[in-house]
Z-matrix of the N, CA and C atoms (Angstrom, degrees):
N
C 1 1.441
C 2 1.520 1 111.00
N 3 1.324 2 118.87 1 -41.80
C 4 1.457 3 121.68 2 176.46
C 5 1.529 4 110.90 3 -64.39
N 6 1.310 5 115.58 4 -32.76
C 7 1.453 6 120.21 5 179.08
C 8 1.530 7 110.58 6 -62.50
N 9 1.339 8 117.57 7 -39.41
C 10 1.468 9 121.57 8 179.90
C 11 1.528 10 111.45 9 -67.70
N 12 1.334 11 118.60 10 -36.78
C 13 1.463 12 121.52 11 177.98
C 14 1.520 13 110.66 12 -66.25
N 15 1.322 14 115.98 13 -41.67
C 16 1.468 15 119.85 14 178.78
C 17 1.528 16 110.23 15 -64.56
N 18 1.331 17 116.25 16 -39.74
C 19 1.464 18 120.57 17 -179.64
C 20 1.534 19 110.13 18 -65.91
N 21 1.332 20 118.24 19 -40.00
C 22 1.462 21 121.38 20 179.18
C 23 1.536 22 110.85 21 -65.59
N 24 1.329 23 116.20 22 -44.38
C 25 1.461 24 119.87 23 179.51
C 26 1.514 25 111.31 24 -63.84
N 27 1.309 26 118.11 25 -42.34
C 28 1.468 27 119.83 26 -179.94
C 29 1.526 28 110.37 27 -67.94
N 30 1.334 29 118.01 28 -35.22
C 31 1.466 30 121.00 29 176.67
C 32 1.514 31 111.34 30 -65.51
N 33 1.333 32 116.53 31 -39.72
C 34 1.457 33 121.59 32 177.84
C 35 1.532 34 110.35 33 -62.53
N 36 1.332 35 118.11 34 -45.29
C 37 1.465 36 121.56 35 -179.56
C 38 1.521 37 112.06 36 -66.83
N 39 1.317 38 117.38 37 -35.20
C 40 1.469 39 120.24 38 177.52
C 41 1.520 40 110.16 39 -65.85
N 42 1.337 41 117.23 40 -43.93
C 43 1.470 42 120.74 41 177.87
C 44 1.525 43 110.23 42 -63.31
N 45 1.326 44 116.70 43 -42.02
C 46 1.456 45 121.08 44 178.62
C 47 1.522 46 111.17 45 -61.13
N 48 1.323 47 117.05 46 -42.04
C 49 1.466 48 121.06 47 179.01
C 50 1.525 49 112.34 48 -66.94
N 51 1.317 50 117.41 49 -28.10
C 52 1.459 51 120.78 50 177.80
C 53 1.531 52 112.16 51 -78.84
N 54 1.333 53 117.46 52 -35.36
C 55 1.465 54 121.37 53 -176.47
C 56 1.530 55 111.63 54 -82.19
N 57 1.298 56 118.45 55 -35.70
C 58 1.464 57 122.53 56 -176.23
C 59 1.533 58 113.23 57 -56.11
N 60 1.345 59 120.84 58 -44.37
C 61 1.472 60 119.46 59 178.36
C 62 1.525 61 114.17 60 -62.62
N 63 1.324 62 117.34 61 -28.59
C 64 1.470 63 120.35 62 178.73
C 65 1.525 64 109.67 63 -65.51
N 66 1.346 65 117.37 64 -47.07
C 67 1.464 66 120.50 65 178.14
C 68 1.519 67 111.38 66 -65.09
N 69 1.301 68 117.36 67 -36.72
C 70 1.465 69 121.25 68 179.08
C 71 1.522 70 110.66 69 -64.58
N 72 1.321 71 118.43 70 -39.02
C 73 1.463 72 120.64 71 -179.91
C 74 1.522 73 111.36 72 -66.45
N 75 1.349 74 118.89 73 -37.40
C 76 1.462 75 120.99 74 176.45
C 77 1.523 76 110.78 75 -64.50
N 78 1.307 77 117.72 76 -38.66
C 79 1.460 78 121.90 77 178.23
C 80 1.514 79 110.48 78 -64.60
N 81 1.313 80 118.19 79 -42.66
C 82 1.464 81 121.93 80 179.48
C 83 1.518 82 110.48 81 -64.43
N 84 1.334 83 118.17 82 -40.58
C 85 1.462 84 120.57 83 177.83
C 86 1.525 85 110.86 84 -61.92
N 87 1.325 86 117.91 85 -40.56
C 88 1.460 87 121.60 86 179.20
C 89 1.520 88 110.85 87 -65.41
N 90 1.322 89 117.98 88 -40.80
C 91 1.461 90 121.47 89 178.50
C 92 1.520 91 110.30 90 -64.85
N 93 1.326 92 118.69 91 -41.67
C 94 1.461 93 121.53 92 179.69
C 95 1.519 94 111.14 93 -63.11
N 96 1.326 95 117.69 94 -37.08
C 97 1.458 96 120.38 95 179.40
C 98 1.521 97 110.46 96 -64.12
N 99 1.317 98 117.54 97 -38.89
C 100 1.458 99 121.17 98 179.62
C 101 1.518 100 111.05 99 -68.00
N 102 1.313 101 117.60 100 -40.34
C 103 1.451 102 121.00 101 -175.51
C 104 1.529 103 112.14 102 -71.62
N 105 1.315 104 118.56 103 -19.61
C 106 1.453 105 120.74 104 -173.94
C 107 1.530 106 112.54 105 -99.58
N 108 1.316 107 118.08 106 18.54
C 109 1.451 108 122.32 107 175.05
C 110 1.520 109 107.13 108 -115.81
N 111 1.338 110 116.44 109 118.33
C 112 1.461 111 118.49 110 -178.26
C 113 1.527 112 110.21 111 -110.65
N 114 1.329 113 114.18 112 144.49
C 115 1.461 114 121.27 113 -179.33
C 116 1.521 115 107.78 114 -132.31
N 117 1.333 116 116.33 115 129.49
C 118 1.459 117 121.16 116 175.98
C 119 1.526 118 108.54 117 -125.60
N 120 1.322 119 115.70 118 149.93
C 121 1.463 120 120.76 119 179.85
C 122 1.520 121 109.06 120 -138.21
N 123 1.328 122 115.92 121 129.76
C 124 1.463 123 122.11 122 176.49
C 125 1.516 124 107.27 123 -122.12
N 126 1.336 125 115.12 124 133.33
C 127 1.451 126 118.13 125 -175.76
C 128 1.505 127 113.77 126 -134.77
N 129 1.316 128 114.48 127 153.96
C 130 1.456 129 123.19 128 172.45
C 131 1.519 130 106.47 129 -137.79
N 132 1.327 131 116.09 130 115.40
C 133 1.461 132 123.60 131 -175.69
C 134 1.529 133 109.14 132 55.67
N 135 1.327 134 119.21 133 -117.00
C 136 1.469 135 121.93 134 -176.81
C 137 1.525 136 113.48 135 -96.39
N 138 1.323 137 118.08 136 4.44
C 139 1.457 138 122.05 137 -177.88
C 140 1.526 139 109.99 138 -104.86
N 141 1.335 140 115.90 139 132.97
C 142 1.463 141 121.40 140 -178.61
C 143 1.524 142 108.93 141 -133.01
N 144 1.335 143 116.25 142 135.19
C 145 1.464 144 122.42 143 172.59
C 146 1.526 145 106.34 144 -109.61
N 147 1.331 146 115.54 145 121.47
C 148 1.468 147 121.79 146 -177.34
C 149 1.519 148 108.53 147 -113.87
N 150 1.345 149 115.66 148 130.70
C 151 1.463 150 120.48 149 178.04
C 152 1.522 151 109.61 150 -117.03
N 153 1.327 152 115.43 151 127.40
C 154 1.456 153 122.94 152 175.52
C 155 1.520 154 107.92 153 -106.01
N 156 1.328 155 116.11 154 127.34
C 157 1.462 156 120.36 155 178.15
C 158 1.522 157 108.88 156 -120.60
N 159 1.313 158 115.45 157 119.27
C 160 1.465 159 121.63 158 176.26
C 161 1.526 160 106.23 159 -83.93
N 162 1.317 161 117.59 160 107.46
C 163 1.459 162 123.08 161 -173.56
C 164 1.516 163 113.41 162 -56.00
N 165 1.314 164 115.27 163 150.72
C 166 1.467 165 120.87 164 -177.52
C 167 1.527 166 112.83 165 -61.76
N 168 1.323 167 117.38 166 -29.96
C 169 1.462 168 121.17 167 -178.44
C 170 1.529 169 112.30 168 -87.79
N 171 1.318 170 117.10 169 -1.93
C 172 1.457 171 121.21 170 -179.20
C 173 1.526 172 109.36 171 -72.54
N 174 1.304 173 116.68 172 144.25
C 175 1.462 174 120.67 173 179.09
C 176 1.517 175 112.51 174 -99.30
N 177 1.336 176 117.34 175 -4.37
C 178 1.466 177 121.32 176 -176.03
C 179 1.524 178 111.80 177 -99.40
N 180 1.321 179 116.12 178 145.37
C 181 1.460 180 122.98 179 170.18
C 182 1.520 181 107.26 180 -101.69
N 183 1.328 182 116.93 181 122.50
C 184 1.463 183 121.29 182 -175.96
C 185 1.527 184 109.92 183 -84.60
N 186 1.334 185 115.15 184 129.18
C 187 1.463 186 121.76 185 -179.00
C 188 1.523 187 112.17 186 -107.25
N 189 1.355 188 117.50 187 -36.11
C 190 1.462 189 121.88 188 -174.03
C 191 1.524 190 109.67 189 -135.04
N 192 1.324 191 115.75 190 141.32
C 193 1.465 192 121.96 191 174.96
C 194 1.523 193 107.80 192 -127.38
N 195 1.326 194 115.63 193 129.30
C 196 1.469 195 121.52 194 177.09
C 197 1.517 196 108.74 195 -114.31
N 198 1.336 197 116.58 196 138.54
C 199 1.462 198 123.52 197 176.53
C 200 1.520 199 108.42 198 -131.21
N 201 1.339 200 115.79 199 141.94
C 202 1.463 201 119.29 200 176.94
C 203 1.516 202 110.52 201 -146.98
N 204 1.339 203 114.07 202 155.93
C 205 1.462 204 122.06 203 179.67
C 206 1.526 205 108.94 204 -117.77
N 207 1.331 206 116.10 205 172.79
C 208 1.463 207 121.43 206 -178.05
C 209 1.528 208 110.68 207 -65.25
N 210 1.336 209 115.10 208 167.16
C 211 1.471 210 121.55 209 -175.10
C 212 1.521 211 113.69 210 -63.57
N 213 1.342 212 118.53 211 -24.41
C 214 1.466 213 120.89 212 -178.37
C 215 1.527 214 112.83 213 -90.86
N 216 1.318 215 118.07 214 11.31
C 217 1.459 216 122.31 215 -178.06
C 218 1.525 217 108.46 216 -138.77
N 219 1.326 218 116.35 217 166.93
C 220 1.461 219 120.34 218 175.65
C 221 1.529 220 109.13 219 -157.59
N 222 1.317 221 115.15 220 162.84
C 223 1.461 222 121.66 221 177.31
C 224 1.524 223 108.84 222 -84.32
N 225 1.345 224 116.64 223 129.62
C 226 1.463 225 120.87 224 176.71
C 227 1.525 226 110.24 225 -85.79
N 228 1.360 227 115.62 226 -43.12
C 229 1.459 228 119.99 227 -179.71
C 230 1.519 229 109.05 228 -156.06
N 231 1.336 230 115.49 229 170.37
C 232 1.462 231 120.69 230 179.90
C 233 1.510 232 109.80 231 -152.56
N 234 1.307 233 115.47 232 162.09
C 235 1.465 234 123.01 233 177.77
C 236 1.520 235 106.81 234 -142.59
N 237 1.317 236 116.79 235 139.36
C 238 1.462 237 120.46 236 178.76
C 239 1.524 238 109.87 237 -128.15
N 240 1.326 239 114.61 238 162.78
C 241 1.462 240 120.02 239 177.18
C 242 1.527 241 109.54 240 -70.10
N 243 1.343 242 116.54 241 160.81
C 244 1.467 243 118.71 242 174.42
C 245 1.536 244 109.85 243 -58.18
N 246 1.330 245 116.07 244 142.09
C 247 1.456 246 121.29 245 -178.63
C 248 1.518 247 113.13 246 96.87
N 249 1.328 248 117.21 247 -6.08
C 250 1.467 249 122.67 248 178.55
C 251 1.527 250 108.68 249 -121.86
N 252 1.327 251 116.88 250 136.20
C 253 1.464 252 121.05 251 173.25
C 254 1.517 253 107.62 252 -116.90
N 255 1.330 254 116.41 253 147.48
C 256 1.461 255 120.35 254 -176.11
C 257 1.508 256 112.41 255 -132.18
N 258 1.345 257 114.97 256 159.82
C 259 1.460 258 121.61 257 177.31
C 260 1.519 259 109.24 258 -149.58
N 261 1.369 260 115.29 259 150.31
C 262 1.463 261 121.71 260 177.16
C 263 1.526 262 109.09 261 -99.46
N 264 1.353 263 115.03 262 142.39
C 265 1.463 264 121.89 263 177.56
C 266 1.523 265 109.31 264 -136.68
N 267 1.322 266 116.48 265 170.64
C 268 1.474 267 124.23 266 174.71
C 269 1.519 268 112.30 267 52.75
N 270 1.319 269 116.59 268 54.56
C 271 1.462 270 122.69 269 179.90
C 272 1.528 271 112.40 270 56.06
N 273 1.319 272 116.81 271 35.16
C 274 1.459 273 121.21 272 176.45
C 275 1.514 274 115.06 273 84.92
N 276 1.320 275 118.80 274 4.79
C 277 1.471 276 120.47 275 -179.66
C 278 1.519 277 112.58 276 -86.01
N 279 1.323 278 118.72 277 -16.14
C 280 1.460 279 123.28 278 -177.70
C 281 1.521 280 110.09 279 -124.90
N 282 1.322 281 116.28 280 132.25
C 283 1.459 282 122.57 281 171.91
C 284 1.515 283 107.90 282 -115.51
N 285 1.333 284 116.42 283 139.97
C 286 1.461 285 120.57 284 175.45
C 287 1.518 286 108.57 285 -128.99
N 288 1.333 287 115.68 286 123.90
C 289 1.459 288 122.20 287 178.87
C 290 1.519 289 108.30 288 -111.46
N 291 1.333 290 116.40 289 134.53
C 292 1.459 291 122.01 290 178.64
C 293 1.525 292 108.48 291 -124.38
N 294 1.329 293 115.05 292 135.33
C 295 1.463 294 120.92 293 -177.62
C 296 1.520 295 110.83 294 -90.86
N 297 1.333 296 116.58 295 139.27
C 298 1.461 297 119.58 296 172.81
C 299 1.531 298 108.72 297 -72.32
N 300 1.317 299 117.13 298 -38.95
C 301 1.463 300 123.33 299 169.34
C 302 1.513 301 106.31 300 -114.04
N 303 1.306 302 116.66 301 144.53
C 304 1.465 303 119.86 302 -176.42
C 305 1.530 304 111.75 303 -71.23
N 306 1.333 305 114.92 304 153.92
C 307 1.462 306 122.12 305 175.56
C 308 1.529 307 106.98 306 -82.26
N 309 1.319 308 115.63 307 104.46
C 310 1.463 309 121.59 308 -174.57
C 311 1.532 310 110.75 309 -82.95
N 312 1.327 311 117.26 310 163.46
C 313 1.468 312 119.93 311 176.95
C 314 1.529 313 111.15 312 -55.21
N 315 1.346 314 115.82 313 134.68
C 316 1.456 315 121.96 314 -178.94
C 317 1.518 316 114.00 315 90.63
N 318 1.323 317 118.34 316 -7.33
C 319 1.457 318 121.78 317 -179.77
C 320 1.524 319 110.51 318 -101.84
N 321 1.338 320 115.73 319 161.48
C 322 1.465 321 120.51 320 178.13
C 323 1.521 322 110.01 321 -137.91
N 324 1.326 323 115.27 322 160.80
C 325 1.462 324 121.91 323 177.86
C 326 1.518 325 108.41 324 -140.71
N 327 1.347 326 116.06 325 142.05
C 328 1.462 327 121.56 326 179.52
C 329 1.518 328 109.91 327 -115.03
N 330 1.345 329 113.83 328 145.93
C 331 1.459 330 121.38 329 178.28
C 332 1.522 331 108.15 330 -134.39
N 333 1.317 332 116.79 331 139.56
C 334 1.449 333 121.75 332 175.44
C 335 1.519 334 109.33 333 -109.60
N 336 1.329 335 116.38 334 134.01
C 337 1.465 336 120.32 335 179.54
C 338 1.518 337 109.77 336 -133.21
N 339 1.311 338 116.01 337 149.20
C 340 1.463 339 122.39 338 173.46
C 341 1.525 340 106.62 339 -122.80
N 342 1.336 341 115.91 340 128.63
C 343 1.460 342 121.80 341 -178.61
C 344 1.520 343 110.45 342 -108.22
N 345 1.335 344 116.07 343 163.87
C 346 1.467 345 120.93 344 177.04
C 347 1.518 346 110.69 345 -64.56
N 348 1.328 347 116.67 346 -42.29
C 349 1.459 348 122.77 347 -179.09
C 350 1.521 349 108.72 348 -124.63
N 351 1.318 350 115.68 349 158.02
C 352 1.454 351 120.99 350 176.52
C 353 1.530 352 109.37 351 -61.93
N 354 1.355 353 117.24 352 136.65
C 355 1.460 354 121.55 353 -179.15
C 356 1.531 355 110.04 354 -116.04
N 357 1.327 356 115.85 355 149.13
C 358 1.464 357 120.19 356 175.84
C 359 1.517 358 111.05 357 -96.32
N 360 1.332 359 117.40 358 -16.18
C 361 1.457 360 121.41 359 179.34
C 362 1.516 361 110.71 360 -163.03
N 363 1.334 362 115.23 361 158.55
C 364 1.464 363 121.87 362 178.68
C 365 1.522 364 108.17 363 -129.58
N 366 1.327 365 116.37 364 132.16
C 367 1.458 366 122.49 365 177.04
C 368 1.518 367 109.02 366 -79.78
N 369 1.331 368 116.89 367 146.46
C 370 1.457 369 120.40 368 -179.87
C 371 1.523 370 111.17 369 -149.25
N 372 1.325 371 113.99 370 159.21
C 373 1.460 372 122.42 371 173.45
C 374 1.527 373 106.59 372 -150.40
N 375 1.331 374 116.80 373 136.83
C 376 1.462 375 121.98 374 176.33
C 377 1.521 376 108.49 375 -110.51
N 378 1.314 377 116.14 376 142.99
C 379 1.454 378 121.65 377 179.88
C 380 1.524 379 107.99 378 -121.97
N 381 1.331 380 115.15 379 125.76
C 382 1.462 381 121.13 380 -178.64
C 383 1.529 382 110.72 381 -80.81
N 384 1.318 383 115.22 382 168.51
C 385 1.460 384 120.31 383 -178.94
C 386 1.529 385 112.30 384 -64.45
N 387 1.342 386 118.31 385 -23.14
C 388 1.463 387 120.77 386 179.21
C 389 1.530 388 112.38 387 -92.56
N 390 1.345 389 117.74 388 5.34
C 391 1.456 390 121.96 389 177.92
C 392 1.518 391 114.56 390 94.24
N 393 1.345 392 118.42 391 -10.39
C 394 1.467 393 120.33 392 177.19
C 395 1.522 394 109.68 393 -65.23
N 396 1.336 395 115.29 394 144.52
C 397 1.459 396 120.48 395 -179.15
C 398 1.516 397 110.61 396 -109.30
N 399 1.311 398 116.12 397 141.03
C 400 1.456 399 123.24 398 173.36
C 401 1.520 400 105.20 399 -112.47
N 402 1.307 401 116.48 400 116.73
C 403 1.449 402 121.26 401 -176.14
C 404 1.509 403 109.86 402 106.16
N 405 1.294 404 119.40 403 -165.34
C 406 1.460 405 128.32 404 9.54
C 407 1.521 406 112.06 405 -75.87
N 408 1.317 407 114.31 406 148.02
C 409 1.456 408 122.41 407 177.25
C 410 1.521 409 108.81 408 -141.37
N 411 1.326 410 115.74 409 174.10
C 412 1.461 411 121.11 410 178.99
C 413 1.521 412 107.77 411 -126.69
N 414 1.332 413 115.97 412 131.60
C 415 1.460 414 121.18 413 176.47
C 416 1.521 415 107.87 414 -103.33
N 417 1.311 416 115.80 415 132.83
C 418 1.458 417 121.59 416 177.86
C 419 1.526 418 108.51 417 -81.57
N 420 1.321 419 116.01 418 136.07
C 421 1.465 420 120.99 419 -179.40
C 422 1.525 421 109.12 420 -85.62
N 423 1.333 422 115.38 421 122.63
C 424 1.459 423 121.08 422 176.32
C 425 1.526 424 108.13 423 -85.58
N 426 1.308 425 115.76 424 118.59
C 427 1.459 426 121.39 425 -175.81
C 428 1.526 427 110.37 426 -75.43
N 429 1.313 428 115.88 427 132.08
C 430 1.465 429 122.37 428 175.58
C 431 1.518 430 106.87 429 -99.62
N 432 1.327 431 117.35 430 126.96
C 433 1.463 432 119.34 431 -178.23
C 434 1.522 433 109.90 432 -89.02
N 435 1.324 434 114.78 433 158.00
C 436 1.457 435 120.72 434 -179.86
C 437 1.519 436 110.94 435 -98.35
N 438 1.317 437 117.81 436 -4.85
C 439 1.460 438 119.62 437 -178.22
C 440 1.515 439 110.00 438 -68.49
N 441 1.299 440 115.09 439 144.32
C 442 1.451 441 119.85 440 -179.61
C 443 1.519 442 109.48 441 -84.70
N 444 1.306 443 115.03 442 146.37
C 445 1.456 444 120.59 443 176.56
C 446 1.523 445 107.44 444 -88.63
N 447 1.321 446 115.48 445 125.83
C 448 1.467 447 120.34 446 -178.34
C 449 1.522 448 107.77 447 -105.18
N 450 1.311 449 115.24 448 125.20
C 451 1.462 450 120.75 449 177.42
C 452 1.519 451 106.89 450 -106.18
N 453 1.303 452 115.08 451 119.63
C 454 1.454 453 119.19 452 -179.07
C 455 1.517 454 109.33 453 -87.90
N 456 1.326 455 114.98 454 134.71
C 457 1.467 456 119.94 455 179.07
C 458 1.521 457 109.79 456 -80.67
N 459 1.300 458 114.47 457 141.28
C 460 1.456 459 118.89 458 175.39
C 461 1.526 460 108.19 459 -78.81
N 462 1.316 461 115.92 460 151.31
C 463 1.463 462 118.95 461 177.00
C 464 1.521 463 109.37 462 -66.03
N 465 1.328 464 113.82 463 133.31
C 466 1.454 465 118.93 464 179.63
C 467 1.520 466 107.75 465 -96.25
N 468 1.318 467 115.67 466 128.95
C 469 1.456 468 120.02 467 179.15
C 470 1.518 469 109.53 468 -68.75
N 471 1.306 470 115.68 469 171.65
C 472 1.461 471 120.46 470 -179.24
C 473 1.521 472 110.57 471 -50.18
N 474 1.307 473 113.81 472 131.64
C 475 1.453 474 119.77 473 178.85
C 476 1.513 475 107.03 474 -99.63
N 477 1.304 476 116.12 475 127.06
C 478 1.469 477 120.76 476 179.06
C 479 1.495 478 108.70 477 -102.26
N 480 1.293 479 114.97 478 135.22
C 481 1.447 480 120.35 479 -179.50
C 482 1.525 481 108.01 480 -82.64
N 483 1.314 482 114.87 481 136.44
C 484 1.466 483 119.69 482 176.46
C 485 1.503 484 108.58 483 -124.39
N 486 1.300 485 116.37 484 159.04
C 487 1.461 486 120.52 485 178.38
C 488 1.510 487 110.53 486 96.77
N 489 1.301 488 115.56 487 179.97
C 490 1.471 489 121.25 488 -177.04
C 491 1.506 490 110.60 489 -87.52
N 492 1.290 491 115.05 490 150.35
C 493 1.457 492 120.62 491 172.83
C 494 1.527 493 107.03 492 -100.11
N 495 1.243 494 116.80 493 142.59
C 496 1.456 495 121.19 494 -179.17
C 497 1.483 496 113.50 495 -102.19
């Protein structure tokens, strides 16, 4: 009788050891999909241009992108690339963009937004065609300055003319 209990327990552990790696591999695939989506944001005052790039190694096709700001701010307007339609929700705090064609691996899409107040970051989440979500995450807005870059010329030493004069 003790022999049967030991056999059942060892059978249970063997099955567990066989099933556990399968679940672990699905988790690793999900983590890789998240890591291979890059988002950059460049802003000047209340205007921000956000670029989403679906990495070449990503296995997901992105269908929907959601962006939102903090409760004390809202989106005044937005612009998207051709092939994307957008809408404002939650009193202008949430934008949702949907692609007519999905954003495939290796492709990118840009969106322009104008907020009521200057923002330091924008929250985002991408949703793939199979319902998997990438994010939510926050992208920091890189401020673009309006100051001009001045390049100072070095003093040129005496220039000597060479060649014939006509």
